PAVEX-54460 format. One record per residue (C-alpha): residue number from 1; x, y, z; residue in three letters. Coordinates in Angstrom, 3 decimals, m for minus. Layout:
     k          X          Y          Z     r
   NUM          X          Y          Z   Ala
...
end
This chain:
     k          X          Y          Z     r
     1    m60.619     m2.067     m6.157   Met
     2    m59.835     m0.138     m8.799   Ser
     3    m58.719     m1.552    m12.186   Val
     4    m57.639     m0.512    m15.967   Thr
     5    m59.631     m2.190    m18.410   Glu
     6    m57.852     m4.181    m21.058   Pro
     7    m56.992     m2.294    m23.869   Ala
     8    m58.510     m4.815    m26.519   Ser
     9    m60.159     m3.475    m28.726   Pro
    10    m58.602      0.031    m28.273   Pro
    11    m61.863      2.291    m26.700   Pro
    12    m60.654      5.087    m29.220   Asp
    13    m61.147      2.455    m32.388   Ala
    14    m64.973      1.869    m31.748   Leu
    15    m66.986      3.782    m34.227   Pro
    16    m69.026      6.496    m33.032   Val
    17    m71.044      7.596    m36.067   Thr
    18    m74.820      6.223    m36.043   Leu
    19    m76.926      9.082    m37.812   Lys
    20    m79.899     10.245    m35.393   Pro
    21    m83.682      9.566    m36.920   Ser
    22    m85.635     12.500    m36.879   Ser
    23    m88.972     10.714    m36.236   Ala
    24    m87.436      8.742    m33.778   His
    25    m86.000     11.860    m31.867   Leu
    26    m89.092     13.619    m32.433   Leu
    27    m91.281     10.618    m30.336   Arg
    28    m88.753     11.331    m27.482   Val
    29    m88.146     14.679    m27.120   Val
    30    m91.709     16.330    m28.379   Gly
    31    m90.762     19.020    m30.540   Thr
    32    m87.752     20.729    m31.425   Pro
    33    m86.986     24.069    m31.106   Pro
    34    m88.067     26.600    m33.751   Gly
    35    m85.824     27.938    m36.519   Arg
    36    m84.586     31.009    m34.705   Val
    37    m83.999     29.489    m31.684   Val
    38    m82.103     26.094    m33.513   Gly
    39    m80.098     28.673    m35.357   Phe
    40    m78.544     30.722    m32.314   Leu
    41    m78.185     27.436    m30.681   Thr
    42    m76.120     25.665    m32.642   Arg
    43    m73.429     28.524    m32.279   Phe
    44    m74.034     28.277    m29.013   Val
    45    m73.121     24.498    m29.295   Trp
    46    m69.867     25.180    m31.961   Ala
    47    m68.461     27.973    m29.366   Phe
    48    m68.644     25.107    m26.409   Leu
    49    m67.249     22.393    m28.751   Thr
    50    m64.249     24.885    m29.483   Trp
    51    m63.537     25.417    m25.881   Leu
    52    m60.781     23.065    m24.193   Ser
    53    m62.290     20.869    m21.346   Pro
    54    m60.202     23.183    m18.683   Glu
    55    m62.427     26.146    m20.498   Ser
    56    m65.779     24.005    m20.698   Arg
    57    m64.945     24.033    m16.478   Asp
    58    m64.274     27.106    m15.780   Ala
    59    m67.619     27.769    m17.202   Leu
    60    m69.128     25.084    m15.589   Ala
    61    m67.395     26.610    m12.353   Arg
    62    m68.578     30.251    m12.609   Phe
    63    m72.097     29.473    m13.575   Phe
    64    m72.845     26.562    m11.138   Gly
    65    m71.474     29.002     m8.499   Asn
    66    m73.334     31.779     m9.836   Leu
    67    m76.718     29.669     m9.447   Ala
    68    m76.174     28.820     m5.928   Tyr
    69    m75.576     32.311     m4.811   Ser
    70    m78.192     33.396     m6.147   Leu
    71    m80.351     31.165     m4.468   Gly
    72    m82.036     28.886     m7.019   Ile
    73    m83.517     25.711     m5.841   Arg
    74    m80.877     26.244     m3.077   Arg
    75    m83.358     25.838     m0.374   Arg
    76    m84.403     22.419     m1.223   Val
    77    m80.781     21.112     m1.935   Ala
    78    m79.812     22.529      1.735   Leu
    79    m83.502     20.723      3.094   Glu
    80    m82.494     17.603      1.345   Asn
    81    m79.174     17.401      3.129   Leu
    82    m80.493     18.466      6.437   Ala
    83    m82.513     15.411      6.461   Met
    84    m80.171     13.063      4.610   Ala
    85    m76.820     13.886      6.224   Met
    86    m77.633     15.474      9.804   Pro
    87    m74.342     14.529     11.385   Glu
    88    m72.574     17.274      9.062   Lys
    89    m72.316     20.592     10.049   Ser
    90    m74.102     23.517      8.112   Asp
    91    m70.536     24.473      6.376   Ala
    92    m70.334     21.081      5.254   Glu
    93    m73.660     20.309      3.770   Arg
    94    m73.289     23.884      2.082   Arg
    95    m69.970     23.259      0.480   Asp
    96    m72.026     19.820     m1.035   Ile
    97    m74.808     21.751     m2.259   Ala
    98    m72.547     24.108     m3.669   Arg
    99    m70.989     21.281     m5.385   Gly
   100    m74.156     19.481     m6.925   Ala
   101    m75.081     22.895     m8.789   Tyr
   102    m71.073     22.884    m10.340   Ile
   103    m71.494     19.191    m11.570   Asn
   104    m75.187     20.069    m12.838   Met
   105    m73.622     22.634    m15.289   Thr
   106    m70.264     20.577    m16.078   Arg
   107    m72.790     17.787    m17.200   Val
   108    m74.367     20.230    m19.435   Val
   109    m71.521     21.496    m20.455   Leu
   110    m69.931     18.211    m21.302   Glu
   111    m72.887     16.538    m22.684   Ser
   112    m73.393     19.433    m25.646   Leu
   113    m70.190     19.273    m27.853   Pro
   114    m70.388     16.383    m30.818   Ser
   115    m67.790     14.181    m31.229   Gly
   116    m65.196     13.118    m28.699   Asp
   117    m66.845     13.756    m25.225   Arg
   118    m64.819     12.007    m23.310   Leu
   119    m61.079     13.070    m22.413   Pro
   120    m58.766     11.015    m24.400   Lys
   121    m57.247      9.338    m21.619   Asp
   122    m60.686      8.123    m20.395   Trp
   123    m60.138      4.617    m20.718   Ala
   124    m56.846      4.898    m18.071   Glu
   125    m58.942      6.034    m15.339   Gln
   126    m60.082      2.449    m14.554   Gly
   127    m63.023      1.459    m12.376   Leu
   128    m63.767      0.276     m8.915   Glu
   129    m66.019     m3.318     m8.583   Gly
   130    m63.541     m5.687    m11.014   Glu
   131    m65.718     m8.566     m9.800   Glu
   132    m68.866     m6.950    m11.019   Ala
   133    m67.744     m5.878    m14.062   Trp
   134    m66.575     m8.898    m15.244   Arg
   135    m69.855    m10.487    m14.197   Ala
   136    m71.328     m7.945    m16.272   Leu
   137    m69.352     m8.265    m19.511   Lys
   138    m69.232    m12.097    m19.242   Ala
   139    m72.706    m11.428    m20.134   Arg
   140    m72.853     m9.414    m22.607   Val
   141    m69.923    m11.118    m25.015   Asp
   142    m72.145    m14.189    m24.400   Thr
   143    m74.898    m11.937    m26.413   Gly
   144    m76.924    m11.897    m22.980   Lys
   145    m78.289     m8.637    m21.835   Gly
   146    m78.074     m7.224    m18.400   Ala
   147    m80.043     m4.755    m16.254   Leu
   148    m78.321     m1.349    m15.496   Leu
   149    m79.578      0.764    m13.179   Val
   150    m77.971      4.731    m12.613   Thr
   151    m78.863      8.016    m11.122   Ala
   152    m78.314     11.623    m11.095   His
   153    m74.444     11.179    m10.337   Phe
   154    m71.444     12.355    m12.150   Gly
   155    m71.889     12.862    m15.573   Asn
   156    m75.115     10.440    m16.047   Trp
   157    m74.910     11.077    m20.155   Glu
   158    m71.191     10.316    m20.855   Leu
   159    m71.570      7.163    m18.836   Leu
   160    m73.820      5.458    m21.726   Gly
   161    m70.763      6.590    m24.134   Glu
   162    m68.196      4.950    m21.361   Met
   163    m70.430      1.343    m21.678   Leu
   164    m70.561      1.257    m25.298   Ile
   165    m67.242      2.292    m25.613   Arg
   166    m66.241     m0.627    m23.217   Arg
   167    m68.337     m3.046    m25.536   Gly
   168    m71.706     m2.824    m23.893   Val
   169    m74.636     m2.550    m25.999   Pro
   170    m77.044     m0.290    m23.792   Met
   171    m80.235      1.351    m24.419   Asp
   172    m81.681      4.153    m22.196   Gly
   173    m84.742      4.752    m20.667   Leu
   174    m85.772      8.494    m21.601   Val
   175    m88.484     10.780    m20.669   Arg
   176    m89.789     13.433    m23.402   Pro
   177    m88.184     16.705    m22.796   Leu
   178    m88.404     19.546    m25.183   Lys
   179    m86.489     22.713    m26.345   Gly
   180    m83.261     23.385    m28.128   Ala
   181    m80.857     21.778    m24.939   Leu
   182    m82.791     18.425    m24.839   Asn
   183    m82.967     17.876    m28.202   Thr
   184    m79.572     18.165    m28.612   Arg
   185    m78.646     15.893    m25.906   Ile
   186    m81.011     13.400    m27.368   Ala
   187    m79.297     13.590    m30.796   Glu
   188    m76.289     12.860    m29.066   Asn
   189    m77.433     10.174    m27.167   Arg
   190    m78.223      8.479    m30.710   Val
   191    m75.143      9.616    m32.175   Arg
   192    m72.740      7.274    m30.022   Met
   193    m74.774      4.101    m30.903   Gly
   194    m77.255      4.185    m27.689   Ala
   195    m80.900      3.202    m28.057   Gly
   196    m83.574      5.190    m26.889   Leu
   197    m86.417      3.662    m24.664   Ile
   198    m89.331      5.699    m24.416   Tyr
   199    m91.550      5.524    m21.084   Pro
   200    m95.064      4.678    m22.813   Arg
   201    m94.771      0.811    m23.013   Gly
   202    m90.968      0.950    m21.583   Ala
   203    m91.331     m2.696    m19.789   Ile
   204    m91.927     m4.156    m23.220   Gln
   205    m89.320     m2.878    m24.978   Glu
   206    m86.882     m3.422    m21.970   Ile
   207    m87.902     m7.072    m22.581   Ile
   208    m87.376     m7.112    m26.675   Glu
   209    m83.864     m5.132    m25.906   Ala
   210    m82.733     m7.603    m22.975   Val
   211    m83.498    m10.916    m25.751   Lys
   212    m81.648     m9.055    m28.714   Arg
   213    m78.765     m9.325    m25.811   Gly
   214    m78.469     m5.000    m25.010   Glu
   215    m78.351     m3.784    m21.779   Ser
   216    m81.471     m1.038    m20.695   Pro
   217    m79.983      1.850    m18.542   Leu
   218    m82.697      3.769    m16.326   Met
   219    m82.191      6.497    m13.236   Leu
   220    m83.585      5.458    m10.524   Leu
   221    m83.442      8.791     m8.335   Asp
   222    m86.229     10.535     m9.370   Gln
   223    m90.149     10.830     m6.999   Ala
   224    m93.102      8.858     m8.693   Leu
   225    m96.699      9.452     m8.052   Pro
   226    m97.722      7.431     m5.023   Ala
   227   m100.197      5.003     m6.997   Lys
   228    m97.224      3.963     m9.532   Ser
   229    m94.470      4.077     m7.105   Ala
   230    m92.640      1.439     m4.271   Ala
   231    m91.652      3.266     m1.345   Phe
   232    m88.262      2.351     m0.394   Val
   233    m85.869      3.817      2.151   Pro
   234    m83.168      6.475      0.746   Phe
   235    m80.958      8.021      3.448   Phe
   236    m83.248      6.798      6.100   Gly
   237    m86.224      8.233      4.501   Lys
   238    m89.081      6.135      2.471   Leu
   239    m88.599      7.832     m0.852   Ala
   240    m91.420      6.846     m3.885   Ser
   241    m89.228      4.875     m6.206   Thr
   242    m90.260      3.339     m9.552   Thr
   243    m90.847     m0.400     m9.343   Pro
   244    m89.845     m0.826    m13.605   Ala
   245    m86.407     m2.451    m12.705   Met
   246    m87.832     m4.819    m10.426   Ala
   247    m90.642     m5.336    m12.984   Val
   248    m88.131     m5.843    m15.902   Ala
   249    m85.724     m7.915    m13.850   Ala
   250    m88.886    m10.802    m12.973   Ala
   251    m89.890    m11.197    m16.085   Arg
   252    m86.319    m11.214    m17.688   Thr
   253    m85.002    m12.695    m15.361   Lys
   254    m81.352    m10.634    m16.619   Ala
   255    m79.356     m9.666    m13.256   Pro
   256    m78.972     m6.301    m12.155   Val
   257    m75.946     m3.920    m11.894   Phe
   258    m75.630     m0.600    m10.518   Val
   259    m73.047      1.581    m12.235   Val
   260    m72.161      5.309    m12.255   Met
   261    m69.806      7.311    m13.599   Ala
   262    m67.728      8.930    m10.832   Val
   263    m65.759     12.383    m11.390   Arg
   264    m62.124     11.337    m10.538   Asn
   265    m58.868     13.935    m10.719   Gly
   266    m58.705     17.644    m10.275   Arg
   267    m60.537     19.164    m12.189   Gly
   268    m63.613     16.961    m12.131   Gly
   269    m63.429     15.942    m16.143   Ala
   270    m62.392     12.516    m15.624   Arg
   271    m64.211      9.737    m14.821   Phe
   272    m64.148      6.324    m13.534   Arg
   273    m66.921      3.834    m13.392   Met
   274    m68.223      2.426    m10.328   Glu
   275    m70.287     m1.014    m10.668   Val
   276    m72.188     m3.614     m8.332   Glu
   277    m73.785     m6.392     m8.958   Gly
   278    m75.542     m8.298     m9.922   Pro
   279    m78.435     m7.470     m6.984   Ile
   280    m80.048    m10.125     m6.713   Leu
   281    m84.389    m10.377     m6.154   Pro
   282    m85.098    m11.923     m3.037   Pro
   283    m85.950    m15.464     m3.338   Thr
   284    m89.206    m16.911     m3.351   Pro
   285    m90.963    m16.690     m0.102   Gly
   286    m88.203    m14.508      1.094   Glu
   287    m91.021    m11.068      1.760   Cys
   288    m94.277    m10.116      1.048   Ala
   289    m93.478     m8.234     m1.440   Asp
   290    m90.632     m8.925     m3.687   Pro
   291    m90.803     m6.153     m6.241   Met
   292    m90.304     m3.184     m3.749   Thr
   293    m87.674     m5.097     m1.780   Glu
   294    m85.220     m5.368     m5.285   His
   295    m86.050     m2.063     m5.508   Thr
   296    m85.054     m1.554     m2.272   Ala
   297    m81.593     m3.188     m2.536   Arg
   298    m80.799     m1.716     m5.265   Val
   299    m81.509      2.065     m4.165   Thr
   300    m79.171      0.892     m1.141   Ala
   301    m76.533      0.528     m3.475   Ala
   302    m77.058      3.983     m5.386   Leu
   303    m77.201      5.806     m2.051   Glu
   304    m73.483      4.137     m0.955   Arg
   305    m71.921      5.689     m4.081   Cys
   306    m73.995      9.010     m2.958   Ile
   307    m72.552      8.829      0.526   Arg
   308    m68.589      8.562     m0.529   Lys
   309    m69.035     11.365     m3.044   His
   310    m72.327     13.233     m2.138   Pro
   311    m71.151     16.562     m3.938   Asp
   312    m71.956     14.573     m7.245   Gln
   313    m75.290     14.125     m6.709   Trp
   314    m78.501     15.959     m7.993   Met
   315    m79.794     17.613     m4.273   Trp
   316    m81.799     19.789     m6.437   Leu
   317    m84.635     17.324     m6.845   His
   318    m87.319     17.144     m4.272   Arg
   319    m86.502     13.454     m3.968   Arg
   320    m88.574     13.264     m0.782   Trp
   321    m91.523     15.149     m1.959   Lys
   322    m94.391     11.824     m2.325   Val
   323    m95.004     11.190      0.701   Gln
   324    m95.879      7.245      1.181   Pro
   325    m99.906      6.209      1.969   Pro
   326   m100.538      5.920      5.769   Ser
   327   m100.263      1.680      5.312   Glu
   328    m96.987      2.023      3.768   Ala
   329    m93.813      0.449      5.694   Ala
   330    m90.527     m0.520      5.897   Leu
   331    m90.502     m3.399      2.767   Pro
   332    m90.930     m7.163      4.249   Ala
   333    m87.540     m8.398      4.990   Gly
   334    m85.656     m5.100      4.521   Thr
   335    m83.868     m3.762      7.577   Thr
   336    m84.509     m0.364      7.900   Pro
   337    m81.149      1.748      7.117   Pro
   338    m79.007      2.950     10.105   Pro
   339    m79.357      6.594     11.612   Pro
   340    m77.317      9.164      9.742   Ala
   341    m74.941      9.858     12.446   Ser
   342    m74.197      5.956     12.384   Asp
   343    m73.532      5.862      8.002   Ala
   344    m69.898      5.924      7.046   Pro
   345    m68.341      9.033      6.251   Pro
   346    m69.096     10.535      2.865   Ala
   347    m65.799     10.965      0.801   Gly
end
């Protein structure tokens, strides 16, 4: 179901003026770029800001197609797709993989410019999951925080800005990355009003953010070392996944919602939000491992969205590279996913 978000207050009226703190950014991104690199990249940022959205999208399509044609991690993407979607033909999987490359370059080029990075009519694109959105908004409007989960899908960077402009105080869980590109993205995150949570001590920071009425947003679609992971079904195969969301949910009793920024319309430069939730943990005594089961339920919601728009997910990542210990099995109480051939067709 698709609805248009009410226009009070108007999204464009919300300020996005928070000045980034150099000390805080240093903690998040590591060592900023050197003086020469920083000087040169400022010209690149200015050029990208000057380009029209249509020109940036054409540039993204060019570089995305180029990367795919050059075979950069193409084998990884196609192997992932062959495992996850065996019902698709080779040609269909190649088209999905090419789309994933284009989406990645779009994310980079859309995320770098300063100022208003969302299309002027972004709020008119509406959202899917009206009931879930109302449940989330009702909670934050009463000063209570929720736990938000997303994936490297659509444009996860602009998703944070969309949430903030729709009135959801948001904190992004980020990893320390280096270089001019990552520094710029981190600066934009802070400038738009998002809080940043560093991985070390993240659970306690998440708990404190929820107590303040803020909603931490975390990505739940990357592999973790086996000793730190919960292994949950993802496209019919166990994937190592962080249990941080489930741990935070158990400690805060905050509801969990999956939120995704889905590309919508011709050119890929418009977005709508898809919201699902609250995704509840198992009841006491329902299963032997409630943390893993809760993680599995949220991961299943991510998979449902990715299946509908497979070319918008990052198939270039080795999602299944970490093998579960020999004693690992499907979480107690979890119904194994159907074979890929029985899954609903991707949109």
